[in-house]
DSSP file (Angstrom, degrees, kcal/mol; ACC not computed):
  #  RESIDUE AA STRUCTURE BP1 BP2  ACC     N-H-->O    O-->H-N    N-H-->O    O-->H-N    TCO  KAPPA ALPHA  PHI   PSI    X-CA   Y-CA   Z-CA
    1    1 A X              0   0    0      0, 0.0     2,-0.1     0, 0.0     0, 0.0   0.000 360.0 360.0 360.0 136.4   -3.9   -3.7    5.4
    2    2 A X        -     0   0    0      1,-0.1     2,-1.0     2,-0.0     3,-0.1  -0.423 360.0-123.4 -71.4 140.4   -0.4   -2.7    4.3
    3    3 A X     >  -     0   0    0      1,-0.2     4,-2.2    -2,-0.1     5,-0.2  -0.740  25.2-173.3 -87.1 101.0    0.4   -3.0    0.6
    4    4 A X  H  > S+     0   0    0     -2,-1.0     4,-2.8     1,-0.2     5,-0.2   0.843  82.4  56.6 -65.5 -35.5    3.4   -5.3    0.4
    5    5 A X  H  > S+     0   0    0      2,-0.2     4,-2.5     1,-0.2    -1,-0.2   0.939 109.3  45.9 -61.7 -45.6    3.9   -4.7   -3.3
    6    6 A X  H  > S+     0   0    0      1,-0.2     4,-2.5     2,-0.2    -2,-0.2   0.918 113.3  49.3 -61.9 -45.2    4.2   -1.0   -2.8
    7    7 A X  H  X S+     0   0    0     -4,-2.2     4,-2.4     1,-0.2    -1,-0.2   0.905 111.5  49.4 -61.4 -42.9    6.5   -1.4    0.2
    8    8 A X  H  X S+     0   0    0     -4,-2.8     4,-2.3     2,-0.2    -2,-0.2   0.922 111.7  48.1 -63.8 -44.7    8.7   -3.8   -1.8
    9    9 A X  H  X S+     0   0    0     -4,-2.5     4,-2.4     2,-0.2    -2,-0.2   0.909 112.2  48.8 -63.5 -42.4    8.9   -1.4   -4.8
   10   10 A X  H  X S+     0   0    0     -4,-2.5     4,-2.7     2,-0.2    -1,-0.2   0.916 111.2  49.9 -63.8 -43.2    9.8    1.6   -2.6
   11   11 A X  H  X S+     0   0    0     -4,-2.4     4,-2.7     2,-0.2     5,-0.2   0.888 110.1  51.8 -63.4 -39.0   12.5   -0.4   -0.8
   12   12 A X  H  X S+     0   0    0     -4,-2.3     4,-3.0     2,-0.2     5,-0.2   0.933 111.6  46.7 -60.8 -46.4   13.9   -1.4   -4.2
   13   13 A X  H  X S+     0   0    0     -4,-2.4     4,-2.6     2,-0.2    -2,-0.2   0.916 113.8  47.1 -63.0 -44.7   14.0    2.2   -5.3
   14   14 A X  H  X S+     0   0    0     -4,-2.7     4,-2.2     2,-0.2    -2,-0.2   0.928 115.7  45.0 -64.0 -45.2   15.6    3.4   -2.0
   15   15 A X  H  X S+     0   0    0     -4,-2.7     4,-2.5     2,-0.2    -2,-0.2   0.912 113.4  50.3 -65.6 -43.1   18.2    0.6   -2.1
   16   16 A X  H  X S+     0   0    0     -4,-3.0     4,-2.4    -5,-0.2    -2,-0.2   0.920 111.9  47.1 -61.6 -44.1   18.9    1.1   -5.8
   17   17 A X  H  X S+     0   0    0     -4,-2.6     4,-2.6    -5,-0.2    -1,-0.2   0.900 110.8  53.0 -63.7 -39.6   19.4    4.9   -5.3
   18   18 A X  H  X S+     0   0    0     -4,-2.2     4,-2.4     2,-0.2    -2,-0.2   0.937 110.5  46.4 -59.6 -48.1   21.6    4.3   -2.3
   19   19 A X  H  X S+     0   0    0     -4,-2.5     4,-2.7     1,-0.2     5,-0.2   0.920 113.2  49.2 -62.5 -44.3   23.9    1.9   -4.3
   20   20 A X  H  X S+     0   0    0     -4,-2.4     4,-2.7     1,-0.2    -1,-0.2   0.909 111.1  50.1 -62.8 -42.0   24.1    4.3   -7.3
   21   21 A X  H  X S+     0   0    0     -4,-2.6     4,-2.1     2,-0.2    -1,-0.2   0.913 112.1  47.9 -61.5 -43.4   24.9    7.2   -4.9
   22   22 A X  H  X S+     0   0    0     -4,-2.4     4,-2.2     2,-0.2    -2,-0.2   0.923 113.4  46.8 -63.2 -45.2   27.7    5.2   -3.3
   23   23 A X  H  X S+     0   0    0     -4,-2.7     4,-3.0     2,-0.2    -2,-0.2   0.877 110.4  52.8 -66.8 -37.9   29.1    4.1   -6.7
   24   24 A X  H  X S+     0   0    0     -4,-2.7     4,-1.8    -5,-0.2    -1,-0.2   0.902 109.2  50.2 -62.7 -39.8   29.0    7.7   -8.0
   25   25 A X  H  X S+     0   0    0     -4,-2.1     4,-0.7     2,-0.2    -2,-0.2   0.913 112.4  46.9 -61.7 -44.5   30.9    8.8   -4.9
   26   26 A X  H >< S+     0   0    0     -4,-2.2     3,-1.1     1,-0.2     4,-0.3   0.937 113.4  48.0 -62.2 -49.1   33.5    6.1   -5.5
   27   27 A X  H ><>S+     0   0    0     -4,-3.0     3,-2.0     1,-0.3     5,-1.8   0.781  96.7  71.8 -66.7 -27.1   33.8    6.9   -9.3
   28   28 A X  H ><5S+     0   0    0     -4,-1.8     3,-1.7     1,-0.3    -1,-0.3   0.833  87.8  63.9 -59.1 -31.5   34.1   10.6   -8.5
   29   29 A X  T <<5S+     0   0    0     -3,-1.1    -1,-0.3    -4,-0.7    -2,-0.2   0.695 106.9  43.7 -66.0 -16.8   37.6    9.9   -7.2
   30   30 A X  T < 5S-     0   0    0     -3,-2.0    -1,-0.3    -4,-0.3    -2,-0.2   0.226 119.1-111.5-107.9  10.3   38.5    8.8  -10.7
   31   31 A X  T < 5S+     0   0    0     -3,-1.7     2,-0.3     1,-0.2    -3,-0.2   0.883  81.1 117.0  59.8  40.5   36.7   11.8  -12.3
   32   32 A X      < -     0   0    0     -5,-1.8     2,-0.3    -8,-0.2    -1,-0.2  -0.919  58.6-136.3-130.9 157.9   34.1    9.5  -13.8
   33   33 A X     >  -     0   0    0     -2,-0.3     4,-2.5    -3,-0.1     5,-0.2  -0.682  35.5-107.9-100.1 166.6   30.4    8.9  -13.5
   34   34 A X  H  > S+     0   0    0     -2,-0.3     4,-2.3     1,-0.2     5,-0.1   0.897 122.2  52.2 -59.9 -40.0   28.9    5.5  -13.1
   35   35 A X  H  > S+     0   0    0      2,-0.2     4,-2.0     1,-0.2    -1,-0.2   0.904 109.0  48.8 -64.4 -41.4   27.5    5.8  -16.7
   36   36 A X  H  > S+     0   0    0      2,-0.2     4,-2.3     1,-0.2    -2,-0.2   0.912 111.3  50.3 -64.0 -42.1   31.0    6.7  -18.1
   37   37 A X  H  X S+     0   0    0     -4,-2.5     4,-2.5     1,-0.2    -2,-0.2   0.906 107.5  54.2 -60.9 -41.4   32.5    3.8  -16.2
   38   38 A X  H  X S+     0   0    0     -4,-2.3     4,-2.4     1,-0.2    -1,-0.2   0.909 107.5  50.1 -59.4 -43.3   29.8    1.5  -17.7
   39   39 A X  H  X S+     0   0    0     -4,-2.0     4,-2.6     1,-0.2    -1,-0.2   0.934 110.6  49.5 -60.6 -46.5   30.8    2.7  -21.2
   40   40 A X  H  X S+     0   0    0     -4,-2.3     4,-2.5     1,-0.2    -2,-0.2   0.908 111.1  49.4 -61.4 -41.9   34.5    2.0  -20.6
   41   41 A X  H  X S+     0   0    0     -4,-2.5     4,-1.8     2,-0.2    -1,-0.2   0.910 111.1  49.3 -64.2 -41.8   33.7   -1.5  -19.3
   42   42 A X  H  < S+     0   0    0     -4,-2.4     4,-0.4     1,-0.2    -2,-0.2   0.931 113.0  47.0 -61.8 -45.3   31.6   -2.3  -22.3
   43   43 A X  H ><>S+     0   0    0     -4,-2.6     3,-1.3     1,-0.2     5,-0.5   0.876 108.3  54.9 -66.4 -37.9   34.3   -1.0  -24.7
   44   44 A X  H ><5S+     0   0    0     -4,-2.5     3,-1.8     1,-0.3    -1,-0.2   0.890 101.2  60.5 -61.4 -36.9   37.0   -3.0  -22.8
   45   45 A X  T 3<5S+     0   0    0     -4,-1.8    -1,-0.3     1,-0.3    -2,-0.2   0.619  89.7  71.2 -65.7 -12.4   34.9   -6.1  -23.4
   46   46 A X  T X 5S-     0   0    0     -3,-1.3     3,-1.7    -4,-0.4    -1,-0.3   0.522  98.9-134.6 -80.6  -6.0   35.2   -5.6  -27.1
   47   47 A X  T < 5S-     0   0    0     -3,-1.8    -3,-0.1     1,-0.3    -2,-0.1   0.894  74.2 -40.9  51.6  45.1   38.9   -6.6  -27.0
   48   48 A X  T 3 <S+     0   0    0     -5,-0.5     2,-0.3     1,-0.3    -1,-0.3   0.271 108.3 125.9  91.8 -12.1   40.0   -3.7  -29.2
   49   49 A X    <   -     0   0    0     -3,-1.7    -1,-0.3    -6,-0.1    47,-0.2  -0.635  60.8-120.2 -80.9 138.1   37.1   -3.9  -31.6
   50   50 A X        -     0   0    0     -2,-0.3     2,-0.3    45,-0.1    45,-0.2  -0.265  23.8-154.4 -73.9 164.5   35.2   -0.7  -32.1
   51   51 A X  E     -A   94   0A   0     43,-2.4    43,-3.1     4,-0.0     2,-0.1  -0.991  12.5-123.9-138.9 143.7   31.5   -0.3  -31.4
   52   52 A X  E  >  -A   93   0A   0     -2,-0.3     4,-2.2    41,-0.2     5,-0.2  -0.473  30.2-107.9 -86.4 165.1   28.9    2.1  -32.8
   53   53 A X  H  > S+     0   0    0     39,-0.7     4,-2.7     1,-0.2     5,-0.2   0.856 115.0  55.6 -58.5 -39.8   26.8    4.3  -30.6
   54   54 A X  H  > S+     0   0    0      2,-0.2     4,-2.0     1,-0.2    -1,-0.2   0.943 110.9  42.6 -63.2 -48.1   23.6    2.4  -31.1
   55   55 A X  H  > S+     0   0    0      1,-0.2     4,-1.5     2,-0.2    -1,-0.2   0.892 113.6  53.3 -66.1 -40.0   25.0   -0.9  -29.9
   56   56 A X  H  X S+     0   0    0     -4,-2.2     4,-0.8     1,-0.2     3,-0.3   0.929 108.8  48.9 -60.2 -46.1   26.8    0.8  -27.0
   57   57 A X  H >< S+     0   0    0     -4,-2.7     3,-0.7     1,-0.2    -1,-0.2   0.886 108.1  55.4 -60.1 -40.2   23.5    2.4  -25.9
   58   58 A X  H 3< S+     0   0    0     -4,-2.0    -1,-0.2     1,-0.2    -2,-0.2   0.824 109.5  46.4 -63.1 -31.7   21.8   -1.0  -26.1
   59   59 A X  H 3< S+     0   0    0     -4,-1.5    -1,-0.2    -3,-0.3    -2,-0.2   0.560  89.5 109.3 -89.0  -9.0   24.3   -2.6  -23.7
   60   60 A X    <<  -     0   0    0     -4,-0.8     3,-0.2    -3,-0.7   -25,-0.1  -0.339  66.0-140.0 -70.9 148.5   24.3    0.2  -21.2
   61   61 A X  S    S+     0   0    0      1,-0.2     2,-1.1   -26,-0.1    -1,-0.1   0.918 100.2  55.1 -68.3 -45.4   22.8   -0.3  -17.7
   62   62 A X  S >  S-     0   0    0      1,-0.2     3,-1.6   -27,-0.1    -1,-0.2  -0.752  70.7-177.8 -92.9  91.4   21.3    3.2  -17.8
   63   63 A X  T 3  S+     0   0    0     -2,-1.1    -1,-0.2     1,-0.3     4,-0.2   0.741  77.2  59.0 -64.8 -25.1   19.3    3.1  -21.1
   64   64 A X  T 3  S+     0   0    0     -3,-0.1    -1,-0.3     2,-0.1    -2,-0.0   0.412  79.5 121.1 -88.3   3.5   18.1    6.7  -20.8
   65   65 A X  S <  S-     0   0    0     -3,-1.6     2,-1.5    -8,-0.1     3,-0.2  -0.307  74.2-116.5 -65.4 148.9   21.7    8.1  -20.7
   66   66 A X     >  -     0   0    0      1,-0.2     4,-2.3     2,-0.1     5,-0.2  -0.711  36.7-176.3 -84.2  89.4   22.8   10.5  -23.4
   67   67 A X  H  > S+     0   0    0     -2,-1.5     4,-2.9     1,-0.2     5,-0.2   0.860  76.1  55.9 -61.1 -38.8   25.4    8.2  -24.8
   68   68 A X  H  > S+     0   0    0      1,-0.2     4,-2.1     2,-0.2    -1,-0.2   0.930 110.7  44.7 -60.4 -45.1   26.7   10.8  -27.3
   69   69 A X  H  > S+     0   0    0      2,-0.2     4,-2.0     1,-0.2    -2,-0.2   0.897 113.7  49.9 -65.5 -41.5   27.4   13.3  -24.6
   70   70 A X  H  X S+     0   0    0     -4,-2.3     4,-2.0     2,-0.2    -2,-0.2   0.919 110.9  49.1 -63.6 -44.2   29.0   10.7  -22.3
   71   71 A X  H  X S+     0   0    0     -4,-2.9     4,-2.3     1,-0.2    -1,-0.2   0.890 109.0  53.4 -63.3 -39.5   31.3    9.4  -25.1
   72   72 A X  H  X S+     0   0    0     -4,-2.1     4,-2.5    -5,-0.2    -1,-0.2   0.909 107.9  49.9 -62.7 -41.5   32.3   13.0  -25.9
   73   73 A X  H  X S+     0   0    0     -4,-2.0     4,-1.4     1,-0.2    -1,-0.2   0.890 112.0  47.8 -63.2 -38.3   33.3   13.6  -22.3
   74   74 A X  H  <>S+     0   0    0     -4,-2.0     5,-2.9     2,-0.2     6,-0.8   0.851 110.2  53.3 -71.2 -32.4   35.3   10.4  -22.3
   75   75 A X  H ><5S+     0   0    0     -4,-2.3     3,-1.8     3,-0.2    -2,-0.2   0.919 106.1  52.4 -65.3 -43.5   36.9   11.5  -25.7
   76   76 A X  H 3<5S+     0   0    0     -4,-2.5    -1,-0.2     1,-0.3    -2,-0.2   0.852 108.5  50.5 -60.2 -34.8   38.0   14.8  -24.2
   77   77 A X  T 3<5S-     0   0    0     -4,-1.4    -1,-0.3    -5,-0.2    -2,-0.2   0.433 116.1-120.8 -82.3   1.5   39.6   12.9  -21.3
   78   78 A X  T < 5S+     0   0    0     -3,-1.8    22,-0.3     2,-0.2    21,-0.3   0.795  81.3 120.0  63.8  31.5   41.4   10.8  -24.0
   79   79 A X  S   <S+     0   0    0     -5,-2.9    18,-2.3    20,-0.2     2,-0.3   0.659  75.4  25.1 -97.0 -21.1   39.8    7.6  -22.6
   80   80 A X  E     -B   96   0A   0     -6,-0.8     2,-0.4    16,-0.3    16,-0.2  -0.938  69.7-139.5-136.5 161.8   38.0    6.7  -25.9
   81   81 A X  E     -B   95   0A   0     14,-3.0    14,-1.9    -2,-0.3     2,-0.5  -0.941   7.1-155.3-119.8 144.7   38.4    7.4  -29.6
   82   82 A X  E     +B   94   0A   0     -2,-0.4     2,-0.3    12,-0.2    12,-0.2  -0.985  21.0 169.1-119.2 128.2   35.7    8.2  -32.1
   83   83 A X  E     -B   93   0A   0     10,-2.8    10,-3.8    -2,-0.5     2,-0.1  -0.987  38.2-104.7-136.6 145.9   36.3    7.4  -35.7
   84   84 A X  E     -B   92   0A   0     -2,-0.3     8,-0.2     8,-0.2     2,-0.2  -0.456  45.0-106.2 -65.3 143.1   34.1    7.3  -38.8
   85   85 A X        -     0   0    0      6,-3.1     6,-0.2     3,-0.7    -1,-0.1  -0.485  20.4-137.8 -69.3 137.7   33.3    3.8  -40.0
   86   86 A X  S    S+     0   0    0      1,-0.2     3,-0.3    -2,-0.2    -1,-0.1   0.876 102.4  41.9 -67.9 -37.0   35.2    2.9  -43.1
   87   87 A X  S    S+     0   0    0      1,-0.3     2,-0.4     2,-0.1    -1,-0.2   0.804 129.2  25.1 -80.6 -30.2   32.2    1.2  -44.8
   88   88 A X    >   -     0   0    0      3,-0.1     3,-2.3     1,-0.1    -3,-0.7  -0.843  65.4-164.6-139.6  97.5   29.6    3.9  -43.8
   89   89 A X  T 3  S+     0   0    0     -2,-0.4    -1,-0.1     1,-0.3    -4,-0.1   0.692  88.8  62.5 -60.1 -21.3   31.1    7.4  -43.1
   90   90 A X  T 3  S+     0   0    0     -6,-0.1     2,-0.4     2,-0.1    -1,-0.3   0.677  91.3  82.2 -77.0 -16.1   27.8    8.5  -41.3
   91   91 A X  S <  S-     0   0    0     -3,-2.3    -6,-3.1    -6,-0.2     2,-0.5  -0.734  71.5-148.5 -93.8 136.6   28.4    5.8  -38.7
   92   92 A X  E     - B   0  84A   0     -2,-0.4   -39,-0.7    -8,-0.2     2,-0.4  -0.890   6.0-153.9-106.8 132.4   30.8    6.6  -35.8
   93   93 A X  E     -AB  52  83A   0    -10,-3.8   -10,-2.8    -2,-0.5     2,-0.4  -0.869   8.0-158.5-106.4 140.0   32.8    3.8  -34.2
   94   94 A X  E     +AB  51  82A   0    -43,-3.1   -43,-2.4    -2,-0.4     2,-0.3  -0.940  13.8 171.7-122.3 136.7   34.0    4.1  -30.7
   95   95 A X  E     - B   0  81A   0    -14,-1.9   -14,-3.0    -2,-0.4     2,-0.2  -0.974  34.0-106.8-141.2 157.1   36.9    2.3  -29.0
   96   96 A X  E     - B   0  80A   0     -2,-0.3   -16,-0.3   -53,-0.3     2,-0.1  -0.577  33.6-135.7 -82.7 144.2   38.7    2.5  -25.7
   97   97 A X     >  -     0   0    0    -18,-2.3     4,-2.4    -2,-0.2     5,-0.2  -0.429  26.7-104.8 -90.7 169.4   42.2    4.0  -25.6
   98   98 A X  H  > S+     0   0    0      1,-0.2     4,-2.4     2,-0.2     5,-0.2   0.868 125.0  55.2 -60.4 -35.5   45.3    2.6  -23.8
   99   99 A X  H  > S+     0   0    0    -21,-0.3     4,-2.1     2,-0.2    -1,-0.2   0.901 107.7  49.0 -64.5 -39.9   44.7    5.4  -21.3
  100  100 A X  H  > S+     0   0    0    -22,-0.3     4,-2.2   -21,-0.2    -2,-0.2   0.893 111.0  49.6 -64.7 -41.1   41.1    4.2  -20.7
  101  101 A X  H  X S+     0   0    0     -4,-2.4     4,-2.2     1,-0.2    -2,-0.2   0.893 110.5  50.8 -64.7 -39.6   42.3    0.6  -20.3
  102  102 A X  H  X S+     0   0    0     -4,-2.4     4,-1.7     2,-0.2    -2,-0.2   0.895 108.6  51.6 -65.1 -40.5   44.9    1.8  -17.8
  103  103 A X  H  X S+     0   0    0     -4,-2.1     4,-1.2     1,-0.2    -2,-0.2   0.937 110.7  47.9 -61.2 -47.2   42.3    3.7  -15.8
  104  104 A X  H  X S+     0   0    0     -4,-2.2     4,-2.6     1,-0.2     3,-0.4   0.892 108.0  55.3 -60.7 -40.1   40.1    0.6  -15.6
  105  105 A X  H  X S+     0   0    0     -4,-2.2     4,-0.5     1,-0.2    -1,-0.2   0.868 108.3  49.3 -62.4 -35.0   43.0   -1.5  -14.5
  106  106 A X  H  < S+     0   0    0     -4,-1.7     4,-0.3     1,-0.2    -1,-0.2   0.733 115.5  43.6 -73.3 -22.9   43.6    0.9  -11.7
  107  107 A X  H  X S+     0   0    0     -4,-1.2     4,-2.6    -3,-0.4     5,-0.3   0.819  93.0  83.3 -89.9 -34.5   39.9    0.9  -10.7
  108  108 A X  H  X S+     0   0    0     -4,-2.6     4,-2.0     1,-0.2     5,-0.1   0.830  96.9  33.5 -43.9 -62.4   39.2   -2.9  -10.9
  109  109 A X  H  X S+     0   0    0     -4,-0.5     4,-2.4     1,-0.2    -1,-0.2   0.876 117.5  54.6 -70.0 -36.0   40.4   -4.2   -7.6
  110  110 A X  H  > S+     0   0    0     -4,-0.3     4,-2.1     1,-0.2    -1,-0.2   0.875 109.2  49.0 -61.7 -37.5   39.5   -1.1   -5.6
  111  111 A X  H  X S+     0   0    0     -4,-2.6     4,-2.9     2,-0.2     5,-0.2   0.897 108.2  53.0 -68.9 -41.1   35.9   -1.5   -7.0
  112  112 A X  H  X S+     0   0    0     -4,-2.0     4,-2.0    -5,-0.3    -2,-0.2   0.935 112.0  46.4 -58.3 -45.7   35.8   -5.2   -6.0
  113  113 A X  H  X S+     0   0    0     -4,-2.4     4,-2.0     1,-0.2    -1,-0.2   0.886 112.4  50.2 -63.3 -39.4   36.8   -4.2   -2.5
  114  114 A X  H  X S+     0   0    0     -4,-2.1     4,-2.3     2,-0.2    -2,-0.2   0.895 109.5  49.9 -67.9 -40.5   34.3   -1.3   -2.4
  115  115 A X  H  X S+     0   0    0     -4,-2.9     4,-1.6     2,-0.2    -1,-0.2   0.875 108.9  52.9 -66.7 -36.2   31.5   -3.6   -3.6
  116  116 A X  H  < S+     0   0    0     -4,-2.0    -1,-0.2    -5,-0.2    -2,-0.2   0.908 109.8  49.5 -62.4 -40.4   32.4   -6.1   -0.8
  117  117 A X  H >< S+     0   0    0     -4,-2.0     3,-1.1     1,-0.2    -2,-0.2   0.907 108.4  52.4 -63.8 -42.4   32.2   -3.3    1.7
  118  118 A X  H 3< S+     0   0    0     -4,-2.3     3,-0.3     1,-0.2    -1,-0.2   0.819 119.7  34.5 -63.5 -31.5   28.8   -2.2    0.4
  119  119 A X  T >< S+     0   0    0     -4,-1.6     3,-2.1     1,-0.2    -1,-0.2   0.166  81.8 116.9-109.0  18.0   27.4   -5.8    0.7
  120  120 A X  T <   +     0   0    0     -3,-1.1    -1,-0.2     1,-0.3    -2,-0.1   0.702  68.4  62.4 -64.3 -20.7   29.4   -6.7    3.9
  121  121 A X  T 3  S+     0   0    0     -3,-0.3     2,-0.4    -4,-0.2    -1,-0.3   0.522  93.8  79.7 -82.1  -3.9   26.2   -7.2    6.0
  122  122 A X  S <  S-     0   0    0     -3,-2.1     2,-0.1     4,-0.0    -3,-0.0  -0.835  75.5-133.8-105.9 141.3   25.0  -10.0    3.7
  123  123 A X     >  -     0   0    0     -2,-0.4     4,-2.4     1,-0.1     5,-0.2  -0.336  33.7-102.3 -78.1 170.6   26.2  -13.6    3.8
  124  124 A X  H  > S+     0   0    0      1,-0.2     4,-2.2     2,-0.2     5,-0.2   0.908 125.6  50.6 -59.5 -42.4   27.2  -15.4    0.6
  125  125 A X  H  > S+     0   0    0      1,-0.2     4,-2.4     2,-0.2    -1,-0.2   0.886 109.6  50.1 -64.2 -39.8   23.8  -17.3    0.7
  126  126 A X  H  > S+     0   0    0      2,-0.2     4,-2.9     1,-0.2    -1,-0.2   0.885 108.6  52.3 -66.6 -38.2   22.0  -14.0    1.2
  127  127 A X  H  X S+     0   0    0     -4,-2.4     4,-2.4     2,-0.2    -2,-0.2   0.922 110.7  47.7 -63.0 -43.4   23.8  -12.5   -1.8
  128  128 A X  H  X S+     0   0    0     -4,-2.2     4,-2.4     2,-0.2    -2,-0.2   0.923 113.2  48.4 -60.7 -44.8   22.8  -15.4   -3.9
  129  129 A X  H  X S+     0   0    0     -4,-2.4     4,-2.7     2,-0.2    -2,-0.2   0.901 110.4  51.6 -63.3 -41.2   19.2  -15.1   -2.7
  130  130 A X  H  X S+     0   0    0     -4,-2.9     4,-2.8     2,-0.2     5,-0.2   0.922 110.0  48.6 -62.4 -43.8   19.2  -11.4   -3.4
  131  131 A X  H  X S+     0   0    0     -4,-2.4     4,-2.3     2,-0.2    -1,-0.2   0.925 112.4  49.1 -61.5 -44.4   20.4  -11.9   -6.9
  132  132 A X  H  X S+     0   0    0     -4,-2.4     4,-1.8     2,-0.2    -2,-0.2   0.923 112.6  47.3 -61.2 -44.5   17.8  -14.6   -7.5
  133  133 A X  H  X S+     0   0    0     -4,-2.7     4,-1.8     2,-0.2    -2,-0.2   0.910 111.8  49.6 -64.8 -42.5   15.0  -12.4   -6.1
  134  134 A X  H  X S+     0   0    0     -4,-2.8     4,-1.9     1,-0.2    -1,-0.2   0.871 108.4  54.1 -66.0 -35.0   16.1   -9.4   -8.2
  135  135 A X  H  X S+     0   0    0     -4,-2.3     4,-1.4    -5,-0.2    -1,-0.2   0.888 106.8  51.8 -61.9 -38.4   16.2  -11.6  -11.3
  136  136 A X  H  < S+     0   0    0     -4,-1.8    -2,-0.2     1,-0.2    -1,-0.2   0.885 108.7  50.8 -64.8 -39.5   12.6  -12.6  -10.6
  137  137 A X  H  < S+     0   0    0     -4,-1.8    -1,-0.2     1,-0.2    -2,-0.2   0.906 111.3  48.1 -64.8 -40.9   11.6   -8.9  -10.3
  138  138 A X  H  <        0   0    0     -4,-1.9    -1,-0.2     1,-0.2    -2,-0.2   0.744 360.0 360.0 -73.8 -25.1   13.2   -8.1  -13.7
  139  139 A X     <        0   0    0     -4,-1.4    -1,-0.2    -5,-0.1    -2,-0.1   0.525 360.0 360.0 -58.3 360.0   11.7  -11.0  -15.6
């Protein structure tokens, strides 16, 4: 008898890897990785308020990412700023720059279109069902 649990987990892994590969390919055109894009999105959501590395790492999709290295690469590209915290000099605060906000603004609609293309074989009802099923797996 076939192990449905194993088959489901393998299909999840294959599908997840496929989506990540497609998104990495898309982000490459902007000289970003999916993880770097995730950092920029999180920082944009702060509405100008800085965030420390620990909180940033907690909010990331890829928890195993080397956040310090990713932030440094974004700093070199002038997409984020790193500043010592005024209350605690050992703590570093990170915020998105205007250049980073501009880059995200240029990506936003193109990414929406790309995600629609990636899921174009699914109906709205199937997308809702997929989200519900994936939520059940994560619980």
